[in-house]
Structure formats: structure tokens, C-alpha cells
C-alpha positions, 0 to 999 in steps of 0.5 A, a space after each residue: 186342287 191344283 189341276 182345277 186352279 191351273 184350269 181357272 188361270 188359263 180359262 182366265 187367260 183365254 178370256 182376257 184373249 178373247 175379249 180383247 180380239 172380239 170386243 170390237 167385233 161383238 160391240 158392233 153386233 146386237 147381242 141382247 144388251 150382254 157385254 163381251 165379257 159376260 158373252 166370253 164368260 159364259 161360253 168359257 163355263 160351258 166349256 169348262 163344265 163340258 171338259 170337267 164332265 168328261 173325266 173321272 176324278 177322284 180323291 188324291 188320298 184315295 189315289 195314293 192308297 191304291 198306288 200304294 197298294 199296287 206297289 205292295 202287291 208288285 213287290 209280293 209278286 217279285 218275292 213270290 217269283 223269286 221263291 218259286 225260282 229257288 224252290 225249282 232249282 232246289 228240285 232240279 239238283 
């Protein structure tokens, strides 16, 4: 899934940036032996899980099938509207 890969890349970049910025600060505090990378990784994993839980994901093939169905229904509706207009025109004459 492309968006999942993009999210992973973004989170990896964020992890590196946070590690660089927070490393000296977290290194001085007592953090129960956890490394900066572990702390950042755990926080980012929780953030990722929270973000993905908010989305209703569907299989791409299912989405494309529904999109094709909607396009077909719109075409049918347009055809019916044109036929109705022609019948109304005939009846008016």
C-alpha cells in the first residue's frame, strides 16, 4: 500500500529528527534504561496506530469497482434524462 509506505517514510524522518533534537535532553534524564530511539519509536508507533485507527480503509480494487459503478450509473442517468427530454419534446409537438 503506497500511502502506508509514505507514512512509514515520514515517521522514519520524524524519528531521526526527534532523536537528533531530543537526544541530549533525554540522555540526561533517567528514563529506566530506555534509549532515545526506543522512546521515540514507541511514541511514533502509538501515533501511527492512532492515526490509522481514524481511517476507514478499503481495498483499492473494491474502491475502483464502486467508482466504475457510479460512473456507469451517471451515464445511464444522463441517457434517461435525454430520452425523457426527447419524449417531452415529441409530446409537445
